[in-house]
All heavy atoms as TSV, in Angstrom:
chain	resi	resn	atom	element	x	y	z
A	1	MET	N	N	0.841	-1.187	0.000
A	1	MET	CA	C	0.000	0.000	0.000
A	1	MET	C	C	0.880	1.243	0.000
A	1	MET	O	O	1.911	1.291	0.653
A	1	MET	CB	C	-0.891	0.016	1.236
A	1	MET	CG	C	-1.937	-1.051	1.243
A	1	MET	SD	S	-3.011	-0.829	2.664
A	1	MET	CE	C	-3.959	-2.296	2.500
A	2	ASP	N	N	0.440	2.270	-0.673
A	2	ASP	CA	C	1.160	3.529	-0.739
A	2	ASP	C	C	0.873	4.325	0.526
A	2	ASP	O	O	-0.264	4.631	0.827
A	2	ASP	CB	C	0.703	4.297	-1.981
A	2	ASP	CG	C	1.408	5.629	-2.130
A	2	ASP	OD1	O	2.414	5.866	-1.424
A	2	ASP	OD2	O	0.958	6.434	-2.951
A	3	SER	N	N	1.913	4.639	1.310
A	3	SER	CA	C	1.708	5.357	2.561
A	3	SER	C	C	1.975	6.847	2.421
A	3	SER	O	O	2.070	7.550	3.411
A	3	SER	CB	C	2.596	4.769	3.660
A	3	SER	OG	O	3.957	4.961	3.328
A	4	SER	N	N	2.123	7.354	1.194
A	4	SER	CA	C	2.352	8.776	1.015
A	4	SER	C	C	1.021	9.509	0.942
A	4	SER	O	O	-0.015	8.921	0.707
A	4	SER	CB	C	3.150	9.024	-0.263
A	4	SER	OG	O	2.416	8.579	-1.386
A	5	GLY	N	N	1.045	10.789	1.200
A	5	GLY	CA	C	-0.168	11.580	1.105
A	5	GLY	C	C	-0.596	12.106	2.463
A	5	GLY	O	O	0.115	11.990	3.457
A	6	PRO	N	N	-1.781	12.716	2.509
A	6	PRO	CA	C	-2.224	13.387	3.739
A	6	PRO	C	C	-2.524	12.433	4.890
A	6	PRO	O	O	-2.603	12.858	6.027
A	6	PRO	CB	C	-3.484	14.122	3.300
A	6	PRO	CG	C	-3.993	13.340	2.137
A	6	PRO	CD	C	-2.756	12.812	1.453
A	7	PHE	N	N	-2.696	11.143	4.633
A	7	PHE	CA	C	-3.038	10.194	5.681
A	7	PHE	C	C	-1.918	9.188	5.904
A	7	PHE	O	O	-2.134	7.992	5.937
A	7	PHE	CB	C	-4.343	9.459	5.344
A	7	PHE	CG	C	-5.501	10.386	5.175
A	7	PHE	CD1	C	-6.093	10.544	3.938
A	7	PHE	CD2	C	-5.980	11.123	6.230
A	7	PHE	CE1	C	-7.156	11.401	3.760
A	7	PHE	CE2	C	-7.042	11.997	6.077
A	7	PHE	CZ	C	-7.631	12.142	4.844
A	8	ASP	N	N	-0.688	9.681	6.071
A	8	ASP	CA	C	0.450	8.807	6.309
A	8	ASP	C	C	0.520	8.521	7.804
A	8	ASP	O	O	0.862	9.376	8.599
A	8	ASP	CB	C	1.738	9.475	5.833
A	8	ASP	CG	C	2.953	8.583	5.995
A	8	ASP	OD1	O	2.796	7.429	6.420
A	8	ASP	OD2	O	4.056	9.058	5.685
A	9	PHE	N	N	0.174	7.289	8.200
A	9	PHE	CA	C	0.134	6.933	9.613
A	9	PHE	C	C	1.384	6.190	10.057
A	9	PHE	O	O	1.381	5.550	11.092
A	9	PHE	CB	C	-1.112	6.093	9.907
A	9	PHE	CG	C	-2.382	6.870	9.749
A	9	PHE	CD1	C	-3.192	6.665	8.660
A	9	PHE	CD2	C	-2.737	7.827	10.678
A	9	PHE	CE1	C	-4.349	7.400	8.501
A	9	PHE	CE2	C	-3.889	8.563	10.539
A	9	PHE	CZ	C	-4.705	8.348	9.442
A	10	GLY	N	N	2.440	6.233	9.284
A	10	GLY	CA	C	3.675	5.601	9.709
A	10	GLY	C	C	3.934	4.290	9.010
A	10	GLY	O	O	3.440	4.034	7.917
A	11	GLY	N	N	4.709	3.436	9.678
A	11	GLY	CA	C	5.159	2.179	9.102
A	11	GLY	C	C	4.072	1.145	8.947
A	11	GLY	O	O	2.901	1.389	9.189
A	12	GLY	N	N	4.505	-0.037	8.556
A	12	GLY	CA	C	3.586	-1.135	8.303
A	12	GLY	C	C	3.008	-1.734	9.574
A	12	GLY	O	O	3.383	-1.382	10.688
A	13	LEU	N	N	2.104	-2.658	9.388
A	13	LEU	CA	C	1.427	-3.346	10.480
A	13	LEU	C	C	1.660	-4.838	10.302
A	13	LEU	O	O	1.393	-5.382	9.230
A	13	LEU	CB	C	-0.076	-3.047	10.425
A	13	LEU	CG	C	-0.971	-3.796	11.398
A	13	LEU	CD1	C	-0.698	-3.331	12.822
A	13	LEU	CD2	C	-2.431	-3.557	11.032
A	14	VAL	N	N	2.160	-5.496	11.348
A	14	VAL	CA	C	2.373	-6.936	11.300
A	14	VAL	C	C	1.249	-7.606	12.080
A	14	VAL	O	O	1.058	-7.328	13.258
A	14	VAL	CB	C	3.739	-7.336	11.899
A	14	VAL	CG1	C	3.892	-8.850	11.906
A	14	VAL	CG2	C	4.863	-6.680	11.117
A	15	VAL	N	N	0.480	-8.448	11.387
A	15	VAL	CA	C	-0.631	-9.167	12.011
A	15	VAL	C	C	-0.532	-10.619	11.580
A	15	VAL	O	O	-0.392	-10.912	10.398
A	15	VAL	CB	C	-2.001	-8.599	11.565
A	15	VAL	CG1	C	-3.133	-9.389	12.171
A	15	VAL	CG2	C	-2.124	-7.131	11.927
A	16	HIS	N	N	-0.602	-11.526	12.529
A	16	HIS	CA	C	-0.591	-12.953	12.223
A	16	HIS	C	C	-2.016	-13.471	12.316
A	16	HIS	O	O	-2.709	-13.225	13.311
A	16	HIS	CB	C	0.305	-13.713	13.209
A	16	HIS	CG	C	1.732	-13.307	13.112
A	16	HIS	ND1	N	2.596	-13.838	12.182
A	16	HIS	CD2	C	2.450	-12.395	13.801
A	16	HIS	CE1	C	3.781	-13.279	12.315
A	16	HIS	NE2	N	3.711	-12.396	13.292
A	17	GLY	N	N	-2.487	-14.137	11.280
A	17	GLY	CA	C	-3.839	-14.674	11.285
A	17	GLY	C	C	-4.256	-15.118	9.899
A	17	GLY	O	O	-3.431	-15.358	9.028
A	18	LYS	N	N	-5.556	-15.182	9.706
A	18	LYS	CA	C	-6.151	-15.670	8.463
A	18	LYS	C	C	-6.928	-14.525	7.805
A	18	LYS	O	O	-7.752	-13.882	8.450
A	18	LYS	CB	C	-7.098	-16.829	8.800
A	18	LYS	CG	C	-7.922	-17.346	7.663
A	18	LYS	CD	C	-8.852	-18.435	8.189
A	18	LYS	CE	C	-9.909	-18.809	7.174
A	18	LYS	NZ	N	-10.860	-19.777	7.730
A	19	VAL	N	N	-6.678	-14.297	6.522
A	19	VAL	CA	C	-7.409	-13.260	5.790
A	19	VAL	C	C	-8.823	-13.777	5.515
A	19	VAL	O	O	-9.006	-14.808	4.879
A	19	VAL	CB	C	-6.698	-12.900	4.472
A	19	VAL	CG1	C	-7.528	-11.913	3.678
A	19	VAL	CG2	C	-5.308	-12.348	4.754
A	20	LEU	N	N	-9.827	-13.054	6.035
A	20	LEU	CA	C	-11.221	-13.444	5.841
A	20	LEU	C	C	-11.823	-12.823	4.588
A	20	LEU	O	O	-12.654	-13.441	3.924
A	20	LEU	CB	C	-12.060	-13.019	7.054
A	20	LEU	CG	C	-11.670	-13.608	8.405
A	20	LEU	CD1	C	-12.537	-13.004	9.498
A	20	LEU	CD2	C	-11.792	-15.120	8.386
A	21	ALA	N	N	-11.416	-11.597	4.281
A	21	ALA	CA	C	-11.984	-10.901	3.121
A	21	ALA	C	C	-11.047	-9.787	2.680
A	21	ALA	O	O	-10.350	-9.198	3.496
A	21	ALA	CB	C	-13.346	-10.317	3.463
A	22	VAL	N	N	-11.053	-9.518	1.377
A	22	VAL	CA	C	-10.314	-8.405	0.788
A	22	VAL	C	C	-11.277	-7.697	-0.148
A	22	VAL	O	O	-12.022	-8.345	-0.886
A	22	VAL	CB	C	-9.076	-8.902	-0.005
A	22	VAL	CG1	C	-8.374	-7.749	-0.692
A	22	VAL	CG2	C	-8.125	-9.644	0.911
A	23	SER	N	N	-11.276	-6.355	-0.110
A	23	SER	CA	C	-12.190	-5.626	-0.994
A	23	SER	C	C	-11.566	-4.310	-1.414
A	23	SER	O	O	-10.522	-3.907	-0.899
A	23	SER	CB	C	-13.532	-5.363	-0.295
A	23	SER	OG	O	-13.416	-4.289	0.616
A	24	GLY	N	N	-12.251	-3.628	-2.318
A	24	GLY	CA	C	-11.839	-2.300	-2.744
A	24	GLY	C	C	-12.194	-1.233	-1.731
A	24	GLY	O	O	-11.755	-0.096	-1.832
A	25	GLY	N	N	-12.999	-1.590	-0.727
A	25	GLY	CA	C	-13.319	-0.672	0.367
A	25	GLY	C	C	-14.520	0.221	0.163
A	25	GLY	O	O	-14.806	1.062	0.999
A	26	SER	N	N	-15.246	0.058	-0.937
A	26	SER	CA	C	-16.441	0.892	-1.153
A	26	SER	C	C	-17.639	0.289	-0.431
A	26	SER	O	O	-17.802	-0.926	-0.386
A	26	SER	CB	C	-16.770	0.990	-2.641
A	26	SER	OG	O	-15.762	1.718	-3.300
A	27	PHE	N	N	-18.457	1.154	0.164
A	27	PHE	CA	C	-19.672	0.691	0.828
A	27	PHE	C	C	-20.723	1.786	0.794
A	27	PHE	O	O	-20.408	2.958	0.597
A	27	PHE	CB	C	-19.390	0.268	2.283
A	27	PHE	CG	C	-18.905	1.391	3.168
A	27	PHE	CD1	C	-19.798	2.087	3.966
A	27	PHE	CD2	C	-17.570	1.735	3.200
A	27	PHE	CE1	C	-19.360	3.118	4.784
A	27	PHE	CE2	C	-17.109	2.760	4.015
A	27	PHE	CZ	C	-18.016	3.452	4.813
A	28	VAL	N	N	-21.975	1.401	0.965
A	28	VAL	CA	C	-23.092	2.346	0.983
A	28	VAL	C	C	-23.453	2.620	2.438
A	28	VAL	O	O	-23.674	1.695	3.224
A	28	VAL	CB	C	-24.315	1.794	0.217
A	28	VAL	CG1	C	-25.484	2.757	0.307
A	28	VAL	CG2	C	-23.944	1.543	-1.241
A	29	VAL	N	N	-23.493	3.883	2.804
A	29	VAL	CA	C	-23.816	4.293	4.172
A	29	VAL	C	C	-25.285	4.009	4.441
A	29	VAL	O	O	-26.152	4.331	3.633
A	29	VAL	CB	C	-23.505	5.792	4.373
A	29	VAL	CG1	C	-23.866	6.239	5.771
A	29	VAL	CG2	C	-22.043	6.084	4.068
A	30	THR	N	N	-25.582	3.375	5.586
A	30	THR	CA	C	-26.969	3.049	5.934
A	30	THR	C	C	-27.407	3.702	7.236
A	30	THR	O	O	-28.461	3.382	7.751
A	30	THR	CB	C	-27.153	1.521	6.072
A	30	THR	OG1	O	-26.261	1.033	7.072
A	30	THR	CG2	C	-26.894	0.821	4.746
A	31	GLY	N	N	-26.621	4.605	7.782
A	31	GLY	CA	C	-26.983	5.283	9.029
A	31	GLY	C	C	-27.861	6.493	8.770
A	31	GLY	O	O	-28.237	6.793	7.630
A	32	PRO	N	N	-28.191	7.226	9.838
A	32	PRO	CA	C	-29.078	8.382	9.707
A	32	PRO	C	C	-28.443	9.573	8.979
A	32	PRO	O	O	-29.142	10.431	8.462
A	32	PRO	CB	C	-29.399	8.742	11.155
A	32	PRO	CG	C	-28.262	8.201	11.951
A	32	PRO	CD	C	-27.806	6.975	11.222
A	33	ILE	N	N	-27.107	9.626	8.932
A	33	ILE	CA	C	-26.405	10.720	8.256
A	33	ILE	C	C	-25.823	10.179	6.950
A	33	ILE	O	O	-25.212	9.117	6.923
A	33	ILE	CB	C	-25.289	11.283	9.144
A	33	ILE	CG1	C	-25.879	11.782	10.466
A	33	ILE	CG2	C	-24.513	12.374	8.440
A	33	ILE	CD1	C	-24.858	12.205	11.486
A	34	TYR	N	N	-26.025	10.897	5.855
A	34	TYR	CA	C	-25.523	10.499	4.530
A	34	TYR	C	C	-26.078	9.158	4.060
A	34	TYR	O	O	-25.430	8.451	3.288
A	34	TYR	CB	C	-23.988	10.466	4.490
A	34	TYR	CG	C	-23.348	11.771	4.847
A	34	TYR	CD1	C	-22.609	11.920	6.019
A	34	TYR	CD2	C	-23.479	12.871	4.017
A	34	TYR	CE1	C	-22.024	13.129	6.349
A	34	TYR	CE2	C	-22.897	14.090	4.335
A	34	TYR	CZ	C	-22.176	14.207	5.501
A	34	TYR	OH	O	-21.603	15.400	5.809
A	35	ASN	N	N	-27.245	8.771	4.528
A	35	ASN	CA	C	-27.866	7.502	4.144
A	35	ASN	C	C	-27.930	7.381	2.623
A	35	ASN	O	O	-28.381	8.290	1.933
A	35	ASN	CB	C	-29.262	7.384	4.745
A	35	ASN	CG	C	-29.852	6.009	4.572
A	35	ASN	OD1	O	-29.145	5.017	4.645
A	35	ASN	ND2	N	-31.144	5.949	4.329
A	36	GLY	N	N	-27.450	6.255	2.099
A	36	GLY	CA	C	-27.473	6.008	0.657
A	36	GLY	C	C	-26.233	6.484	-0.076
A	36	GLY	O	O	-26.036	6.148	-1.240
A	37	SER	N	N	-25.387	7.271	0.590
A	37	SER	CA	C	-24.147	7.739	-0.035
A	37	SER	C	C	-23.121	6.623	-0.084
A	37	SER	O	O	-23.116	5.729	0.754
A	37	SER	CB	C	-23.553	8.908	0.758
A	37	SER	OG	O	-24.431	9.998	0.777
A	38	THR	N	N	-22.229	6.696	-1.069
A	38	THR	CA	C	-21.153	5.719	-1.181
A	38	THR	C	C	-19.882	6.317	-0.591
A	38	THR	O	O	-19.542	7.464	-0.875
A	38	THR	CB	C	-20.909	5.333	-2.645
A	38	THR	OG1	O	-22.108	4.770	-3.170
A	38	THR	CG2	C	-19.789	4.319	-2.774
A	39	ALA	N	N	-19.189	5.543	0.230
A	39	ALA	CA	C	-17.904	5.952	0.804
A	39	ALA	C	C	-16.864	4.917	0.386
A	39	ALA	O	O	-17.203	3.784	0.037
A	39	ALA	CB	C	-17.995	6.024	2.321
A	40	CYS	N	N	-15.589	5.304	0.418
A	40	CYS	CA	C	-14.531	4.375	0.023
A	40	CYS	C	C	-13.354	4.483	0.982
A	40	CYS	O	O	-12.817	5.568	1.193
A	40	CYS	CB	C	-14.075	4.647	-1.400
A	40	CYS	SG	S	-12.841	3.439	-1.950
A	41	MET	N	N	-12.967	3.353	1.561
A	41	MET	CA	C	-11.839	3.285	2.483
A	41	MET	C	C	-10.557	2.856	1.779
A	41	MET	O	O	-9.541	2.638	2.423
A	41	MET	CB	C	-12.135	2.292	3.613
A	41	MET	CG	C	-13.362	2.649	4.405
A	41	MET	SD	S	-13.723	1.631	5.848
A	41	MET	CE	C	-13.132	0.030	5.466
A	42	GLY	N	N	-10.584	2.711	0.454
A	42	GLY	CA	C	-9.415	2.188	-0.254
A	42	GLY	C	C	-9.326	0.689	-0.036
A	42	GLY	O	O	-10.227	0.061	0.527
A	43	ARG	N	N	-8.234	0.107	-0.480
A	43	ARG	CA	C	-8.083	-1.348	-0.313
A	43	ARG	C	C	-8.223	-1.718	1.157
A	43	ARG	O	O	-7.631	-1.080	2.026
A	43	ARG	CB	C	-6.734	-1.795	-0.851
A	43	ARG	CG	C	-6.633	-1.644	-2.362
A	43	ARG	CD	C	-5.277	-2.012	-2.867
A	43	ARG	NE	N	-4.310	-1.008	-2.400
A	43	ARG	CZ	C	-3.021	-1.010	-2.723
A	43	ARG	NH1	N	-2.529	-1.947	-3.497
A	43	ARG	NH2	N	-2.217	-0.074	-2.268
A	44	THR	N	N	-9.048	-2.744	1.425
A	44	THR	CA	C	-9.410	-3.110	2.798
A	44	THR	C	C	-9.323	-4.621	2.975
A	44	THR	O	O	-9.655	-5.369	2.066
A	44	THR	CB	C	-10.853	-2.638	3.095
A	44	THR	OG1	O	-10.918	-1.220	2.874
A	44	THR	CG2	C	-11.269	-2.935	4.516
A	45	ALA	N	N	-8.881	-5.047	4.162
A	45	ALA	CA	C	-8.820	-6.471	4.480
A	45	ALA	C	C	-9.357	-6.713	5.882
A	45	ALA	O	O	-9.128	-5.908	6.787
A	45	ALA	CB	C	-7.388	-6.982	4.387
A	46	ALA	N	N	-10.084	-7.800	6.049
A	46	ALA	CA	C	-10.516	-8.264	7.370
A	46	ALA	C	C	-9.665	-9.483	7.699
A	46	ALA	O	O	-9.589	-10.429	6.914
A	46	ALA	CB	C	-11.992	-8.633	7.357
A	47	ILE	N	N	-9.008	-9.446	8.850
A	47	ILE	CA	C	-8.078	-10.498	9.236
A	47	ILE	C	C	-8.486	-11.059	10.592
A	47	ILE	O	O	-8.651	-10.302	11.553
A	47	ILE	CB	C	-6.638	-9.949	9.322
A	47	ILE	CG1	C	-6.244	-9.315	7.984
A	47	ILE	CG2	C	-5.659	-11.035	9.738
A	47	ILE	CD1	C	-5.002	-8.465	8.043
A	48	GLU	N	N	-8.650	-12.382	10.665
A	48	GLU	CA	C	-8.939	-13.041	11.935
A	48	GLU	C	C	-7.613	-13.410	12.585
A	48	GLU	O	O	-6.846	-14.203	12.045
A	48	GLU	CB	C	-9.784	-14.298	11.726
A	48	GLU	CG	C	-10.128	-14.996	13.028
A	48	GLU	CD	C	-10.958	-16.240	12.795
A	48	GLU	OE1	O	-10.563	-17.076	11.945
A	48	GLU	OE2	O	-11.991	-16.376	13.461
A	49	ARG	N	N	-7.345	-12.840	13.741
A	49	ARG	CA	C	-6.100	-13.120	14.452
A	49	ARG	C	C	-6.164	-14.487	15.122
A	49	ARG	O	O	-7.225	-15.083	15.223
A	49	ARG	CB	C	-5.829	-12.034	15.485
A	49	ARG	CG	C	-5.602	-10.683	14.844
A	49	ARG	CD	C	-5.462	-9.548	15.821
A	49	ARG	NE	N	-5.381	-9.946	17.200
A	49	ARG	CZ	C	-4.489	-9.464	18.068
A	49	ARG	NH1	N	-3.617	-8.580	17.688
A	49	ARG	NH2	N	-4.490	-9.863	19.326
A	50	ASP	N	N	-5.024	-14.933	15.579
A	50	ASP	CA	C	-4.946	-16.247	16.221
A	50	ASP	C	C	-5.851	-16.357	17.446
A	50	ASP	O	O	-6.311	-17.435	17.787
A	50	ASP	CB	C	-3.496	-16.563	16.607
A	50	ASP	CG	C	-2.595	-16.698	15.376
A	50	ASP	OD1	O	-3.116	-17.023	14.292
A	50	ASP	OD2	O	-1.381	-16.466	15.508
A	51	ASP	N	N	-6.135	-15.219	18.123
A	51	ASP	CA	C	-7.006	-15.241	19.296
A	51	ASP	C	C	-8.487	-15.095	18.926
A	51	ASP	O	O	-9.336	-14.877	19.776
A	51	ASP	CB	C	-6.609	-14.162	20.300
A	51	ASP	CG	C	-6.815	-12.749	19.778
A	51	ASP	OD1	O	-7.293	-12.571	18.632
A	51	ASP	OD2	O	-6.505	-11.796	20.509
A	52	LYS	N	N	-8.803	-15.193	17.626
A	52	LYS	CA	C	-10.161	-15.134	17.055
A	52	LYS	C	C	-10.747	-13.725	16.975
A	52	LYS	O	O	-11.876	-13.547	16.541
A	52	LYS	CB	C	-11.148	-16.051	17.796
A	52	LYS	CG	C	-10.740	-17.510	17.789
A	52	LYS	CD	C	-10.606	-18.022	16.371
A	52	LYS	CE	C	-10.175	-19.486	16.372
A	52	LYS	NZ	N	-9.741	-19.938	15.083
A	53	SER	N	N	-9.998	-12.690	17.397
A	53	SER	CA	C	-10.478	-11.329	17.185
A	53	SER	C	C	-10.289	-10.978	15.716
A	53	SER	O	O	-9.455	-11.563	15.020
A	53	SER	CB	C	-9.731	-10.336	18.080
A	53	SER	OG	O	-8.357	-10.308	17.765
A	54	VAL	N	N	-11.070	-10.039	15.209
A	54	VAL	CA	C	-10.993	-9.642	13.799
A	54	VAL	C	C	-10.499	-8.199	13.715
A	54	VAL	O	O	-11.008	-7.319	14.405
A	54	VAL	CB	C	-12.363	-9.785	13.103
A	54	VAL	CG1	C	-12.285	-9.282	11.668
A	54	VAL	CG2	C	-12.817	-11.234	13.134
A	55	VAL	N	N	-9.501	-7.991	12.866
A	55	VAL	CA	C	-8.932	-6.675	12.632
A	55	VAL	C	C	-9.284	-6.268	11.211
A	55	VAL	O	O	-9.150	-7.070	10.285
A	55	VAL	CB	C	-7.392	-6.712	12.792
A	55	VAL	CG1	C	-6.779	-5.362	12.479
A	55	VAL	CG2	C	-7.003	-7.186	14.177
A	56	VAL	N	N	-9.752	-5.029	11.037
A	56	VAL	CA	C	-10.030	-4.505	9.693
A	56	VAL	C	C	-9.010	-3.406	9.431
A	56	VAL	O	O	-8.896	-2.463	10.212
A	56	VAL	CB	C	-11.463	-3.953	9.579
A	56	VAL	CG1	C	-11.692	-3.327	8.208
A	56	VAL	CG2	C	-12.478	-5.053	9.852
A	57	VAL	N	N	-8.255	-3.553	8.354
A	57	VAL	CA	C	-7.259	-2.550	7.982
A	57	VAL	C	C	-7.609	-1.992	6.610
A	57	VAL	O	O	-8.115	-2.706	5.752
A	57	VAL	CB	C	-5.822	-3.135	7.987
A	57	VAL	CG1	C	-5.393	-3.483	9.390
A	57	VAL	CG2	C	-5.709	-4.342	7.088
A	58	SER	N	N	-7.354	-0.686	6.428
A	58	SER	CA	C	-7.669	-0.047	5.151
A	58	SER	C	C	-6.664	1.053	4.853
A	58	SER	O	O	-5.909	1.470	5.727
A	58	SER	CB	C	-9.091	0.522	5.170
A	58	SER	OG	O	-9.183	1.565	6.120
A	59	GLU	N	N	-6.691	1.511	3.602
A	59	GLU	CA	C	-5.762	2.560	3.168
A	59	GLU	C	C	-6.158	3.942	3.662
A	59	GLU	O	O	-5.297	4.772	3.899
A	59	GLU	CB	C	-5.713	2.619	1.636
A	59	GLU	CG	C	-5.006	1.466	1.004
A	59	GLU	CD	C	-4.948	1.618	-0.488
A	59	GLU	OE1	O	-6.003	1.670	-1.131
A	59	GLU	OE2	O	-3.818	1.675	-1.007
A	60	ARG	N	N	-7.433	4.201	3.776
A	60	ARG	CA	C	-7.904	5.552	4.106
A	60	ARG	C	C	-8.865	5.519	5.285
A	60	ARG	O	O	-9.704	4.623	5.393
A	60	ARG	CB	C	-8.661	6.148	2.926
A	60	ARG	CG	C	-7.826	6.354	1.707
A	60	ARG	CD	C	-8.651	7.069	0.628
A	60	ARG	NE	N	-8.012	6.833	-0.650
A	60	ARG	CZ	C	-8.481	6.036	-1.588
A	60	ARG	NH1	N	-9.616	5.414	-1.417
A	60	ARG	NH2	N	-7.835	5.860	-2.709
A	61	PRO	N	N	-8.777	6.534	6.147
A	61	PRO	CA	C	-9.769	6.624	7.226
A	61	PRO	C	C	-11.095	7.131	6.667
A	61	PRO	O	O	-11.121	7.896	5.706
A	61	PRO	CB	C	-9.162	7.641	8.191
A	61	PRO	CG	C	-8.302	8.501	7.317
A	61	PRO	CD	C	-7.789	7.610	6.218
A	62	VAL	N	N	-12.186	6.665	7.241
A	62	VAL	CA	C	-13.516	7.127	6.868
A	62	VAL	C	C	-14.271	7.425	8.154
A	62	VAL	O	O	-14.249	6.635	9.092
A	62	VAL	CB	C	-14.284	6.070	6.042
A	62	VAL	CG1	C	-15.718	6.503	5.790
A	62	VAL	CG2	C	-13.582	5.827	4.707
A	63	GLU	N	N	-14.919	8.574	8.194
A	63	GLU	CA	C	-15.696	8.957	9.376
A	63	GLU	C	C	-16.817	7.948	9.615
A	63	GLU	O	O	-17.483	7.538	8.675
A	63	GLU	CB	C	-16.299	10.346	9.148
A	63	GLU	CG	C	-17.159	10.810	10.286
A	63	GLU	CD	C	-17.787	12.161	10.026
A	63	GLU	OE1	O	-17.414	12.854	9.079
A	63	GLU	OE2	O	-18.699	12.509	10.785
A	64	PRO	N	N	-17.037	7.543	10.879
A	64	PRO	CA	C	-18.179	6.648	11.153
A	64	PRO	C	C	-19.477	7.455	11.064
A	64	PRO	O	O	-19.748	8.304	11.894
A	64	PRO	CB	C	-17.916	6.146	12.569
A	64	PRO	CG	C	-17.047	7.192	13.183
A	64	PRO	CD	C	-16.259	7.801	12.064
A	65	PHE	N	N	-20.261	7.213	10.030
A	65	PHE	CA	C	-21.497	7.968	9.778
A	65	PHE	C	C	-22.669	7.371	10.522
A	65	PHE	O	O	-23.681	7.014	9.930
A	65	PHE	CB	C	-21.813	7.986	8.278
A	65	PHE	CG	C	-20.744	8.639	7.433
A	65	PHE	CD1	C	-20.055	7.885	6.508
A	65	PHE	CD2	C	-20.458	9.972	7.559
A	65	PHE	CE1	C	-19.088	8.478	5.705
A	65	PHE	CE2	C	-19.490	10.579	6.770
A	65	PHE	CZ	C	-18.810	9.827	5.844
A	66	ASP	N	N	-22.596	7.238	11.829
A	66	ASP	CA	C	-23.714	6.626	12.545
A	66	ASP	C	C	-24.497	7.589	13.385
A	66	ASP	O	O	-24.230	8.565	13.814
A	66	ASP	CB	C	-23.255	5.462	13.414
A	66	ASP	CG	C	-22.118	5.822	14.363
A	66	ASP	OD1	O	-21.644	6.951	14.312
A	66	ASP	OD2	O	-21.715	4.951	15.111
């Protein structure tokens, strides 16, 4: 992933686990604010860690529209 630009959060992230899903990061907002709008988090992955917790990592931050 390209870490340059206004949202450079530093170095890489090391996570051990199983990749559950990979996507382009686009989704339709279903909350009370911006309902029906499309948002994009960039390339996104959901990873199940060895302790069964799930981590979601993405290229871009997106405001929680809830």
